[in-house]
N, C-alpha and C positions, 0 to 999 in steps of 0.2 A: 437457749438455743437461738442462732442467729438467722434473721430473715434476708438478711442481705448477703448477695452473692460478692464474692471474690476474686478479682477481676480474672482469676489464674481455673475459675470453675467455666465448664463448658455443659450445654444445656440449654432447656427453655422452665420460664418457671411453670407453677400449676395455671396459673391465670391466662400467659400465652396459649398454653394449649387447651385453655377453654373458649378460647377466642378464636382460635383458631378451627378448633371443630363446629362452632353457633355457624360459623360462616359456612363452613365447609358442609353444614347440614344446609343452609338458606340457596346455596348454587346447585344440592342435588336436589334438593323439592322442587329448584325452578324450573329442571334440566328435565324431571320426573310429566311434572306438569306439562312443559311441551310435546313429551314424547308421547303422553296420553290423548292429547287434543289430535296429534301429527296421527296415530292408530286410527281415532274415534274418524275424523276427518274422512281417513283411509275407507275406513267401512260406508260411511255415508256415501263414500263415491263411488263405490261398487256395488252400494244400493241402488241412486238414482242411476246406473247406466243399464243396469240388470230390467230396470221399472222401465227404462227409455225402448229398449230391445224388444221387449215381452210387451208393453201394451203400447205403448205411444206409437212406433215403425208400424208397428200392422194395422192400428184403428186408422194413420195416415194412407196407407195402401190398398186397404179397403175405401176408406172416403173417395180416391180418387176413382176406385173402381167401379164401385157399386153406383158412384152418383151419375156414372156416362152410360148403367147398363143397359140392355134393349129389351130384354126377357130374364126373368126367374125362369129358372127351372125346376118346376112344381116337383119331379119326381122325384130330385136329390136335394132337394132341401126342406130342411127341417129347425130342430132347435140349437143342431151342433154342427149342422152343416147347411153350407148356402153355395148354389151354382147359378152362375148368372154368365149370359153372351153379351159380349162387348167388344169393342174398337178400342180399348185404353192407350195401346199407343199409336193411334192414327195411321196406320197402315193402310186401312180400307181393307182390313183381311178381320173378320172376327175371331176371336178367341173367347175358351169356354172359362172363367176363373171360379176355381171349388175349392172356397173355405170350409177345414174341417177339425175342430178342435176332438182329440179323443182320449178316451182312457189314460193314456200313459203320458200324459198332461205336457204336450203337442200340440200347436198349432198350426198347420201347416196350409200355405195355398200351391194350388197346382193349377196348370194355366198350361190348356191343350188346342192347340191348330185344331181347326173346324174344317170341314167342305162343304160346299154349297149346302146340303143337304142337311147342314148342323150339326153331321156324326164327326166327335173324337177321332184324329186321324194320328196324331201324335202329339205326345207328351213334351213341351216349349221348354218349361221353367218347373221346379218345386224350390221352393222356400217353405225351410223349417223354421218357427220362432223360436218356439218355447222346447228346448232339448232335456232331459232330464240329467245328461251331462255326468259330471262329477257328485253333483247335490242332486240328490233324489226330491229332495226337497223343495227347490226350486225349480216350480214347473206351472205350466196354467194348470187351473183347477176349478174350471167353471164345472167340467160334468162330476166331482169328487163332490161339490156345495150343490147340485141339480142346480143350478143357475144357467138358464139358455146365453148362450152367445149372442143368435140372431131375436128377436123379436120385431115382429112386422106389423109393422101400420101402416093406416090407409087415413085421409080426411074425410068425414063425412060433409053433407051439404051445409051445415050450420057452422061448419071452419072447425068442430073439433079433432080431435087425434084420436082413433077409436081402432081396436085387436084388427087386423086382416090378415085373412089370408096370403101365399105367397104371391099367387095367382093376381090378388087385387091390390097389394098393397103399393103404393109411392113412395113409402119413405120405412126404414129400417133402422132400430135400434142393437147398438150391436154393445155391449159389456162382457170388458175380459176381466176374470178374475187371477192372479197371481199369488205364487207364495213362496216369498227369499227369505228364508232364514226362519223360516217357523211364522211367516206371518202374512197374511192376506193383504194383496193392495188390488185396488179394480180401477176402473177406468168404464165410459160409457161414449156414445158418439152418438148422433141421430142424423143418419145421411137420408138427404132428399136422392130419388131418384130421379134426376132432368128429362130423361127422354121416355117419360111415360106418364 
């Protein structure tokens, strides 16, 4: 058996094919790893975008509105609903802001124009932060978990923060829970009332 090729023979030796296949394996492994990294980072970006729009954005909006509130409407306020009067847009016209988390997984802000008797006259704006949308698992889950959105607080004479009724409160703890791809995320903020 002759192991040397004759000059007129065509093709590759077994060793040459093995080297090419090994190199091809390395290149394909690197390409697959890069693809996996891209897909993972894309999933992380989608999750972070969801958390930013479902938790951070409403917390920031509530911070601006509630810190300037003039009064909390005790009748329309509870663990999952907060209603207050404020002039958040500084136009010298009071608005009633109503924040609600409901059992469908939505967190809603409704802004009403009010008259001189503080009665709602018209709905100026409605914002829904968590929609059920295409993925029913991606939503606000405060009610589902039995976690209140709003906890009313006040500071006693000793400087200790204690639970309070909405009418007595001078601060509120807002805690939002959302679920995304079956995982629960939460964030909270203590909002001090500057005008009370």
